[in-house]
C-alpha positions in Angstrom: 11.5 17.4 0.0 8.4 15.8 1.5 8.0 13.2 4.3 6.2 9.9 3.8 5.4 7.9 7.0 4.9 4.2 6.4 2.6 3.5 9.3 2.4 -0.3 8.7 6.2 -0.5 8.7 6.7 0.6 12.3 6.1 4.2 11.4 9.2 4.4 9.2 9.6 8.0 7.9 11.5 8.8 4.7 12.1 11.9 2.6 11.3 12.1 -1.1 11.1 14.7 -3.8 7.7 16.4 -4.4 5.6 14.7 -7.0 7.1 11.2 -6.3 5.3 8.0 -7.0 4.3 6.4 -3.8 5.1 2.8 -4.8 8.5 3.8 -6.2 9.4 5.6 -3.0 8.3 2.5 -1.0 10.5 0.3 -3.1 13.5 2.6 -3.0 13.3 3.2 0.7 12.0 -0.3 1.8 8.7 1.2 2.9 7.0 -2.1 2.6 3.8 -1.4 0.6 2.9 -4.8 -1.0 2.8 -5.0 -4.8 2.9 -7.4 -7.7 2.6 -5.7 -11.0 3.4 -2.1 -10.3 1.3 -0.9 -13.2 -2.3 -0.7 -11.9 -3.4 -4.1 -13.2 -3.6 -6.2 -10.0 -4.7 -3.9 -7.2 -2.2 -5.4 -4.7 -0.8 -2.1 -3.7 -4.1 -0.8 -2.3 -3.2 1.4 0.7 -4.9 4.0 2.9 -3.7 7.5 3.1 -4.0 8.1 6.9 -2.9 11.7 6.8 -2.3 14.1 3.9 -4.8 12.8 1.4 -5.0 16.4 0.0 -1.3 16.0 -1.0 -2.1 13.2 -3.5 -2.9 13.7 -7.2 -6.1 12.9 -8.9 -7.6 9.4 -8.9 -6.6 7.5 -12.1 -8.9 5.3 -14.3 -6.9 2.2 -13.3 -7.7 2.8 -9.7 -11.4 3.0 -10.4 -11.2 -0.6 -11.7 -10.1 -1.8 -8.2 -11.5 0.6 -5.7 -15.0 1.9 -5.0 -16.1 5.5 -4.5 -16.6 4.6 -0.8 -13.0 3.4 -0.5 -11.7 6.6 -2.2 -13.8 8.5 0.4 -12.1 6.6 3.2 -8.7 7.5 1.8 -7.8 4.4 -0.1 -5.5 4.6 -3.2 -3.3 2.4 -5.3 0.3 3.2 -4.5 1.5 2.5 -8.0 -0.9 5.2 -9.4 -0.5 7.8 -6.7 1.9 10.8 -6.8 2.6 12.7 -3.6 3.0 16.5 -3.4 3.2 16.9 0.4 3.7 15.1 3.7 1.5 11.9 4.0 1.1 8.9 6.3 0.1 5.6 4.6 -0.9 2.2 5.9 -1.9 -1.1 4.4 -3.1 -4.5 5.4 -0.3 -7.0 6.0 -0.1 -9.7 3.3 -0.1 -13.3 4.7 2.8 -15.4 3.5 1.8 -18.3 1.2 2.7 -20.8 4.0 0.6 -19.0 6.6 -2.3 -18.7 4.2 -2.1 -22.4 3.4 -2.0 -23.2 7.1 -5.1 -21.1 7.8 -7.0 -23.0 5.1 -5.7 -26.6 5.9 -5.0 -26.3 9.6 -1.4 -27.4 9.2 2.0 -25.7 9.5 4.9 -27.5 7.9 3.1 -30.9 8.1 2.1 -30.4 11.8 -1.6 -30.4 12.6 -2.7 -27.1 14.3 -5.5 -27.5 16.9 
């Protein structure tokens, strides 16, 4: 078994079998990595391997459509396309809820003007 640390989810640590798909482990263990399609089409599950990048498999063609070589060099991967062979730590940017995103654009929250 390997250990996956979900840094952006209060450092939650879970165990998984070797060669597990990162997004599937996140879904099963409530790791919190954001996703929409789960198939490499949208890029929503972009995450950063903070520790253990050497324990991830080869970069897939679908990832190359969403991430640059510089991002790969910084440790970014797409969780849906990444299989893990050893202990890693992973982080991601928090996704704003639709209501908060709308408030940021319009300056309102639930009909109240935000100043």
